[in-house]
N, CA, C and O atoms as CSV, one atom per row, in Angstrom:
chain,resi,resn,atom,element,x,y,z
A,1,MET,N,N,-26.583,-16.209,-5.251
A,1,MET,CA,C,-25.649,-15.065,-5.804
A,1,MET,C,C,-25.016,-14.857,-7.291
A,1,MET,O,O,-24.976,-15.782,-8.102
A,2,PHE,N,N,-24.594,-13.726,-7.528
A,2,PHE,CA,C,-24.092,-13.259,-8.619
A,2,PHE,C,C,-22.328,-13.444,-8.397
A,2,PHE,O,O,-21.581,-13.153,-7.463
A,3,LYS,N,N,-22.041,-14.254,-10.136
A,3,LYS,CA,C,-20.586,-14.358,-10.335
A,3,LYS,C,C,-20.498,-13.665,-11.283
A,3,LYS,O,O,-21.627,-13.458,-11.728
A,4,ARG,N,N,-19.751,-13.187,-11.842
A,4,ARG,CA,C,-19.381,-12.258,-12.636
A,4,ARG,C,C,-18.116,-12.797,-13.115
A,4,ARG,O,O,-17.024,-12.698,-12.555
A,5,SER,N,N,-18.419,-13.450,-14.348
A,5,SER,CA,C,-17.543,-14.133,-15.615
A,5,SER,C,C,-17.281,-13.589,-16.429
A,5,SER,O,O,-17.983,-12.650,-16.807
A,6,GLY,N,N,-15.888,-14.032,-17.193
A,6,GLY,CA,C,-15.643,-13.629,-18.691
A,6,GLY,C,C,-14.026,-14.006,-18.445
A,6,GLY,O,O,-13.464,-15.071,-18.188
A,7,ARG,N,N,-13.447,-12.367,-18.683
A,7,ARG,CA,C,-12.051,-12.477,-18.648
A,7,ARG,C,C,-11.316,-11.893,-17.820
A,7,ARG,O,O,-11.229,-10.712,-18.157
A,8,PHE,N,N,-10.549,-12.173,-16.608
A,8,PHE,CA,C,-10.162,-11.250,-15.583
A,8,PHE,C,C,-8.306,-11.257,-15.375
A,8,PHE,O,O,-7.802,-11.972,-14.509
A,9,TYR,N,N,-7.590,-10.520,-16.134
A,9,TYR,CA,C,-6.664,-10.721,-16.062
A,9,TYR,C,C,-6.032,-9.751,-14.038
A,9,TYR,O,O,-6.716,-8.988,-13.356
A,10,VAL,N,N,-4.489,-10.304,-13.725
A,10,VAL,CA,C,-4.094,-10.126,-12.491
A,10,VAL,C,C,-2.871,-9.781,-13.644
A,10,VAL,O,O,-2.826,-10.333,-14.743
A,11,TYR,N,N,-1.901,-8.765,-13.172
A,11,TYR,CA,C,-0.818,-8.080,-14.109
A,11,TYR,C,C,0.183,-7.765,-13.255
A,11,TYR,O,O,-0.404,-7.410,-12.233
A,12,ILE,N,N,1.293,-7.689,-13.080
A,12,ILE,CA,C,2.523,-7.152,-12.793
A,12,ILE,C,C,3.121,-6.045,-13.779
A,12,ILE,O,O,2.926,-6.516,-14.900
A,13,VAL,N,N,3.651,-5.004,-13.895
A,13,VAL,CA,C,4.197,-3.911,-14.790
A,13,VAL,C,C,5.274,-4.124,-14.061
A,13,VAL,O,O,5.356,-4.750,-13.004
A,14,GLU,N,N,6.379,-3.399,-14.863
A,14,GLU,CA,C,7.473,-3.056,-13.586
A,14,GLU,C,C,7.802,-1.554,-14.061
A,14,GLU,O,O,7.750,-1.324,-15.269
A,15,CYS,N,N,8.134,-0.538,-13.181
A,15,CYS,CA,C,7.360,1.163,-13.582
A,15,CYS,C,C,8.936,1.399,-14.137
A,15,CYS,O,O,9.702,0.438,-14.192
A,16,ALA,N,N,9.372,2.789,-14.555
A,16,ALA,CA,C,10.603,3.080,-15.105
A,16,ALA,C,C,11.346,3.205,-14.113
A,16,ALA,O,O,12.529,2.968,-14.360
A,17,ASP,N,N,11.049,3.560,-12.808
A,17,ASP,CA,C,12.114,3.457,-11.795
A,17,ASP,C,C,12.727,1.875,-11.237
A,17,ASP,O,O,13.681,1.788,-10.464
A,18,GLY,N,N,12.010,0.729,-11.770
A,18,GLY,CA,C,12.350,-0.241,-11.536
A,18,GLY,C,C,11.319,-1.217,-10.609
A,18,GLY,O,O,11.388,-2.446,-10.602
A,19,THR,N,N,10.268,-0.347,-9.763
A,19,THR,CA,C,8.909,-0.794,-8.969
A,19,THR,C,C,8.209,-1.583,-10.164
A,19,THR,O,O,8.076,-1.434,-11.379
A,20,TYR,N,N,7.764,-2.662,-9.012
A,20,TYR,CA,C,6.558,-3.164,-9.598
A,20,TYR,C,C,5.206,-2.527,-9.101
A,20,TYR,O,O,5.023,-2.207,-7.927
A,21,TYR,N,N,4.525,-2.415,-9.837
A,21,TYR,CA,C,2.848,-2.404,-9.873
A,21,TYR,C,C,1.858,-3.503,-9.934
A,21,TYR,O,O,1.816,-3.917,-11.093
A,22,THR,N,N,0.903,-4.256,-9.022
A,22,THR,CA,C,-0.108,-5.129,-9.383
A,22,THR,C,C,-1.368,-4.478,-9.788
A,22,THR,O,O,-1.552,-3.331,-9.381
A,23,GLY,N,N,-2.247,-5.026,-10.515
A,23,GLY,CA,C,-3.141,-4.915,-10.545
A,23,GLY,C,C,-3.997,-5.526,-11.543
A,23,GLY,O,O,-3.632,-5.842,-12.676
A,24,TYR,N,N,-5.427,-5.708,-10.943
A,24,TYR,CA,C,-6.423,-6.284,-12.623
A,24,TYR,C,C,-6.777,-5.674,-13.115
A,24,TYR,O,O,-6.470,-4.483,-13.076
A,25,THR,N,N,-7.869,-6.339,-14.056
A,25,THR,CA,C,-8.225,-5.658,-15.305
A,25,THR,C,C,-9.180,-6.967,-16.390
A,25,THR,O,O,-8.763,-8.041,-16.824
A,26,PRO,N,N,-10.399,-6.386,-16.533
A,26,PRO,CA,C,-11.358,-7.445,-17.680
A,26,PRO,C,C,-10.580,-6.911,-19.071
A,26,PRO,O,O,-10.839,-7.542,-20.096
A,27,HIS,N,N,-9.717,-5.877,-19.160
A,27,HIS,CA,C,-9.023,-5.665,-20.367
A,27,HIS,C,C,-7.034,-5.079,-20.002
A,27,HIS,O,O,-6.688,-3.985,-19.555
A,28,ILE,N,N,-6.436,-5.847,-20.257
A,28,ILE,CA,C,-5.221,-5.950,-20.070
A,28,ILE,C,C,-4.467,-5.080,-21.122
A,28,ILE,O,O,-3.647,-4.439,-20.464
A,29,ARG,N,N,-4.338,-4.721,-22.545
A,29,ARG,CA,C,-3.853,-3.671,-23.233
A,29,ARG,C,C,-4.367,-2.921,-23.216
A,29,ARG,O,O,-3.719,-1.912,-23.495
A,30,ARG,N,N,-5.858,-2.682,-22.912
A,30,ARG,CA,C,-6.301,-1.059,-22.622
A,30,ARG,C,C,-5.455,-0.176,-21.544
A,30,ARG,O,O,-4.973,0.943,-21.721
A,31,ARG,N,N,-5.402,-1.121,-20.194
A,31,ARG,CA,C,-4.808,-1.082,-19.530
A,31,ARG,C,C,-3.565,-0.300,-18.795
A,31,ARG,O,O,-3.366,0.445,-17.835
A,32,ILE,N,N,-3.101,-0.724,-19.493
A,32,ILE,CA,C,-1.403,-1.096,-19.883
A,32,ILE,C,C,-1.012,0.194,-20.814
A,32,ILE,O,O,0.136,0.638,-20.779
A,33,LYS,N,N,-2.147,0.849,-21.753
A,33,LYS,CA,C,-2.293,1.814,-22.139
A,33,LYS,C,C,-2.498,3.134,-21.575
A,33,LYS,O,O,-1.867,4.164,-21.812
A,34,LEU,N,N,-3.714,2.901,-20.603
A,34,LEU,CA,C,-4.043,3.641,-19.253
A,34,LEU,C,C,-2.736,4.488,-18.598
A,34,LEU,O,O,-2.474,5.683,-18.457
A,35,HIS,N,N,-2.059,3.209,-18.274
A,35,HIS,CA,C,-1.290,3.487,-17.394
A,35,HIS,C,C,0.164,4.102,-17.578
A,35,HIS,O,O,0.842,4.735,-16.769
A,36,ASN,N,N,0.504,3.631,-19.202
A,36,ASN,CA,C,1.580,4.400,-19.807
A,36,ASN,C,C,0.850,6.175,-20.408
A,36,ASN,O,O,1.635,7.048,-20.778
A,37,ALA,N,N,-0.493,6.389,-20.397
A,37,ALA,CA,C,-0.903,7.556,-20.885
A,37,ALA,C,C,-1.427,8.533,-19.408
A,37,ALA,O,O,-2.041,9.594,-19.292
A,38,GLY,N,N,-1.034,7.892,-18.762
A,38,GLY,CA,C,-0.648,8.558,-16.939
A,38,GLY,C,C,-2.134,8.984,-16.911
A,38,GLY,O,O,-2.553,10.141,-16.961
A,39,LYS,N,N,-2.923,7.737,-16.815
A,39,LYS,CA,C,-4.380,7.898,-16.634
A,39,LYS,C,C,-4.804,6.914,-16.100
A,39,LYS,O,O,-6.026,6.908,-15.950
A,40,GLY,N,N,-4.078,5.768,-15.624
A,40,GLY,CA,C,-4.070,4.993,-14.388
A,40,GLY,C,C,-4.253,4.600,-13.380
A,40,GLY,O,O,-5.459,4.627,-13.135
A,41,ALA,N,N,-3.376,4.019,-12.182
A,41,ALA,CA,C,-3.292,4.002,-11.050
A,41,ALA,C,C,-2.446,5.077,-10.910
A,41,ALA,O,O,-1.672,5.390,-11.814
A,42,ARG,N,N,-2.532,5.831,-9.597
A,42,ARG,CA,C,-1.554,7.012,-8.817
A,42,ARG,C,C,0.012,6.781,-8.887
A,42,ARG,O,O,1.016,7.359,-9.301
A,43,TYR,N,N,-0.337,5.649,-8.270
A,43,TYR,CA,C,1.254,4.775,-8.642
A,43,TYR,C,C,2.004,5.079,-9.954
A,43,TYR,O,O,2.984,5.823,-9.999
A,44,THR,N,N,1.502,4.484,-10.955
A,44,THR,CA,C,2.223,4.711,-11.776
A,44,THR,C,C,1.984,6.393,-12.526
A,44,THR,O,O,2.429,6.792,-13.602
A,45,ARG,N,N,1.631,6.701,-12.109
A,45,ARG,CA,C,1.352,8.059,-12.934
A,45,ARG,C,C,3.136,8.876,-13.056
A,45,ARG,O,O,3.508,9.077,-14.212
A,46,ASP,N,N,3.841,9.177,-12.243
A,46,ASP,CA,C,4.888,9.786,-12.335
A,46,ASP,C,C,5.953,8.568,-12.435
A,46,ASP,O,O,7.064,9.092,-12.350
A,47,ARG,N,N,6.047,7.565,-12.538
A,47,ARG,CA,C,6.744,6.442,-13.083
A,47,ARG,C,C,7.021,5.879,-14.291
A,47,ARG,O,O,7.895,5.016,-14.368
A,48,ARG,N,N,6.160,6.384,-15.633
A,48,ARG,CA,C,6.046,5.856,-16.473
A,48,ARG,C,C,7.191,5.707,-17.238
A,48,ARG,O,O,8.138,6.171,-16.602
A,49,PRO,N,N,7.627,5.156,-18.593
A,49,PRO,CA,C,6.742,3.910,-19.093
A,49,PRO,C,C,6.412,2.783,-18.001
A,49,PRO,O,O,6.979,2.714,-16.911
A,50,VAL,N,N,5.727,2.185,-18.310
A,50,VAL,CA,C,5.717,0.934,-17.567
A,50,VAL,C,C,5.678,-0.459,-18.404
A,50,VAL,O,O,5.263,-0.594,-19.555
A,51,LYS,N,N,6.146,-1.343,-17.651
A,51,LYS,CA,C,6.479,-2.422,-19.094
A,51,LYS,C,C,5.930,-3.705,-18.302
A,51,LYS,O,O,6.375,-4.126,-17.234
A,52,LEU,N,N,4.584,-4.380,-19.253
A,52,LEU,CA,C,3.868,-5.532,-18.740
A,52,LEU,C,C,4.805,-6.344,-18.359
A,52,LEU,O,O,5.804,-5.992,-18.985
A,53,VAL,N,N,5.161,-7.562,-17.445
A,53,VAL,CA,C,6.324,-8.049,-17.019
A,53,VAL,C,C,5.837,-9.565,-16.859
A,53,VAL,O,O,6.586,-10.538,-16.945
A,54,TRP,N,N,4.085,-9.622,-16.543
A,54,TRP,CA,C,3.577,-10.575,-15.364
A,54,TRP,C,C,2.216,-10.274,-15.638
A,54,TRP,O,O,1.662,-9.176,-15.610
A,55,CYS,N,N,1.446,-12.126,-16.084
A,55,CYS,CA,C,-0.372,-11.546,-16.815
A,55,CYS,C,C,-0.616,-13.205,-16.064
A,55,CYS,O,O,0.238,-14.089,-15.991
A,56,LYS,N,N,-1.767,-13.253,-15.663
A,56,LYS,CA,C,-2.774,-14.563,-15.531
A,56,LYS,C,C,-3.949,-13.677,-15.724
A,56,LYS,O,O,-4.303,-12.562,-15.340
A,57,LYS,N,N,-4.409,-14.632,-16.479
A,57,LYS,CA,C,-6.183,-14.704,-17.113
A,57,LYS,C,C,-6.748,-15.897,-15.907
A,57,LYS,O,O,-6.240,-16.992,-15.662
A,58,TYR,N,N,-8.023,-15.229,-15.244
A,58,TYR,CA,C,-8.671,-16.034,-14.548
A,58,TYR,C,C,-10.430,-15.884,-15.258
A,58,TYR,O,O,-10.573,-14.997,-16.099
A,59,ARG,N,N,-11.331,-16.509,-14.994
A,59,ARG,CA,C,-12.580,-16.727,-15.514
A,59,ARG,C,C,-13.393,-16.098,-14.496
A,59,ARG,O,O,-14.344,-15.431,-14.904
A,60,TYR,N,N,-13.253,-16.158,-13.596
A,60,TYR,CA,C,-13.971,-15.541,-11.973
A,60,TYR,C,C,-13.604,-14.132,-11.455
A,60,TYR,O,O,-12.819,-14.341,-10.530
A,61,PHE,N,N,-13.735,-13.157,-11.558
A,61,PHE,CA,C,-13.434,-11.926,-11.108
A,61,PHE,C,C,-13.204,-11.975,-9.441
A,61,PHE,O,O,-12.524,-11.172,-8.802
A,62,LYS,N,N,-13.925,-13.090,-8.920
A,62,LYS,CA,C,-13.479,-12.770,-7.661
A,62,LYS,C,C,-11.775,-14.053,-6.744
A,62,LYS,O,O,-11.107,-14.054,-5.710
A,63,ARG,N,N,-11.875,-14.757,-7.843
A,63,ARG,CA,C,-10.186,-15.638,-7.946
A,63,ARG,C,C,-9.321,-14.479,-8.564
A,63,ARG,O,O,-8.214,-14.248,-8.076
A,64,ALA,N,N,-9.819,-13.703,-9.682
A,64,ALA,CA,C,-8.748,-12.370,-9.782
A,64,ALA,C,C,-8.125,-11.361,-8.856
A,64,ALA,O,O,-7.004,-10.912,-8.616
A,65,PHE,N,N,-9.411,-11.205,-8.433
A,65,PHE,CA,C,-9.283,-10.267,-6.956
A,65,PHE,C,C,-8.376,-10.498,-6.297
A,65,PHE,O,O,-7.333,-9.874,-6.496
A,66,LYS,N,N,-8.447,-11.369,-5.394
A,66,LYS,CA,C,-8.225,-12.495,-4.594
A,66,LYS,C,C,-6.236,-12.815,-4.718
A,66,LYS,O,O,-5.225,-12.667,-4.032
A,67,LYS,N,N,-6.666,-13.333,-6.105
A,67,LYS,CA,C,-4.678,-12.937,-6.344
A,67,LYS,C,C,-4.124,-12.074,-6.140
A,67,LYS,O,O,-3.131,-12.059,-5.413
A,68,GLU,N,N,-4.728,-10.842,-6.877
A,68,GLU,CA,C,-4.083,-9.766,-6.960
A,68,GLU,C,C,-3.956,-9.191,-5.595
A,68,GLU,O,O,-2.828,-8.757,-5.362
A,69,ILE,N,N,-4.707,-9.091,-4.762
A,69,ILE,CA,C,-4.507,-9.073,-2.929
A,69,ILE,C,C,-3.224,-9.955,-2.594
A,69,ILE,O,O,-2.167,-9.358,-2.386
A,70,ALA,N,N,-3.253,-11.026,-2.545
A,70,ALA,CA,C,-1.938,-12.002,-2.620
A,70,ALA,C,C,-0.598,-11.776,-2.903
A,70,ALA,O,O,0.474,-12.056,-2.367
A,71,ILE,N,N,-0.963,-11.194,-3.894
A,71,ILE,CA,C,0.432,-10.760,-4.832
A,71,ILE,C,C,0.893,-9.284,-3.767
A,71,ILE,O,O,1.879,-9.173,-3.038
A,72,LYS,N,N,-0.132,-8.369,-4.003
A,72,LYS,CA,C,0.655,-7.198,-2.913
A,72,LYS,C,C,1.208,-7.383,-1.667
A,72,LYS,O,O,2.152,-6.709,-1.253
A,73,LYS,N,N,0.816,-8.021,-1.217
A,73,LYS,CA,C,1.001,-8.914,0.290
A,73,LYS,C,C,2.608,-9.154,0.083
A,73,LYS,O,O,3.309,-8.689,0.982
A,74,LEU,N,N,3.372,-9.918,-1.143
A,74,LEU,CA,C,4.408,-10.692,-1.549
A,74,LEU,C,C,5.799,-9.493,-1.025
A,74,LEU,O,O,5.623,-8.277,-1.099
A,75,LYS,N,N,6.734,-9.927,-0.666
A,75,LYS,CA,C,7.926,-9.085,-0.457
A,75,LYS,C,C,8.185,-9.105,-2.318
A,75,LYS,O,O,7.759,-9.942,-3.114
A,76,ARG,N,N,9.001,-7.905,-2.589
A,76,ARG,CA,C,9.606,-7.780,-3.954
A,76,ARG,C,C,10.472,-8.798,-4.230
A,76,ARG,O,O,10.900,-8.608,-5.369
A,77,ALA,N,N,10.996,-9.898,-3.696
A,77,ALA,CA,C,11.868,-11.034,-3.834
A,77,ALA,C,C,10.749,-12.050,-4.872
A,77,ALA,O,O,10.936,-12.637,-5.938
A,78,GLU,N,N,10.066,-11.970,-4.360
A,78,GLU,CA,C,8.809,-12.678,-4.453
A,78,GLU,C,C,8.463,-12.799,-5.637
A,78,GLU,O,O,8.679,-13.681,-6.469
A,79,LYS,N,N,7.690,-11.486,-5.680
A,79,LYS,CA,C,7.069,-10.898,-6.827
A,79,LYS,C,C,8.483,-11.363,-8.407
A,79,LYS,O,O,8.321,-11.696,-9.581
A,80,GLU,N,N,9.574,-11.156,-7.645
A,80,GLU,CA,C,10.262,-10.818,-8.702
A,80,GLU,C,C,10.326,-12.602,-9.434
A,80,GLU,O,O,10.247,-12.907,-10.624
A,81,ARG,N,N,10.503,-13.573,-8.167
A,81,ARG,CA,C,10.584,-15.077,-8.629
A,81,ARG,C,C,8.895,-15.566,-9.704
A,81,ARG,O,O,8.874,-16.499,-10.507
A,82,MET,N,N,8.048,-14.923,-9.487
A,82,MET,CA,C,7.196,-15.186,-10.238
A,82,MET,C,C,7.071,-15.054,-11.735
A,82,MET,O,O,6.574,-15.844,-12.538
A,83,VAL,N,N,7.811,-13.505,-11.988
A,83,VAL,CA,C,7.974,-12.879,-13.189
A,83,VAL,C,C,8.872,-13.749,-13.976
A,83,VAL,O,O,8.606,-14.174,-15.100
A,84,ASN,N,N,10.100,-14.017,-13.222
A,84,ASN,CA,C,11.354,-14.698,-14.294
A,84,ASN,C,C,10.754,-16.022,-14.022
A,84,ASN,O,O,11.497,-16.811,-14.605
A,85,GLU,N,N,9.825,-16.673,-13.461
A,85,GLU,CA,C,9.326,-18.237,-13.552
A,85,GLU,C,C,8.709,-18.008,-14.958
A,85,GLU,O,O,8.819,-18.759,-15.927
A,86,ASP,N,N,8.224,-17.156,-14.906
A,86,ASP,CA,C,6.913,-17.093,-16.421
A,86,ASP,C,C,7.351,-17.159,-17.769
A,86,ASP,O,O,6.734,-17.675,-18.701
A,87,LYS,N,N,8.671,-16.496,-17.816
A,87,LYS,CA,C,9.528,-15.966,-19.029
A,87,LYS,C,C,10.596,-17.800,-19.111
A,87,LYS,O,O,11.391,-18.095,-20.004
A,88,LYS,N,N,10.250,-18.622,-17.981
A,88,LYS,CA,C,11.613,-19.602,-18.191
A,88,LYS,C,C,10.232,-20.693,-19.455
A,88,LYS,O,O,10.603,-21.709,-20.042
């Protein structure tokens, strides 16, 4: 089985309307620039600018992908707790 390894980031951005968007990428700075240029996810295109509020680095793609899915299932309040805990 092939394991994709390297650097994979799971991230949460806060959109201009106060909503959160969660994603994963191997290049976090480039992805944030794409979101703010209107070339990222469809969800963020009309909600620019976005601001990175949470990010975690993973060594394996599969772990990052699973974490992204888990975060997307969380309620807003749970995501806010994650963001606020990371600021401490």
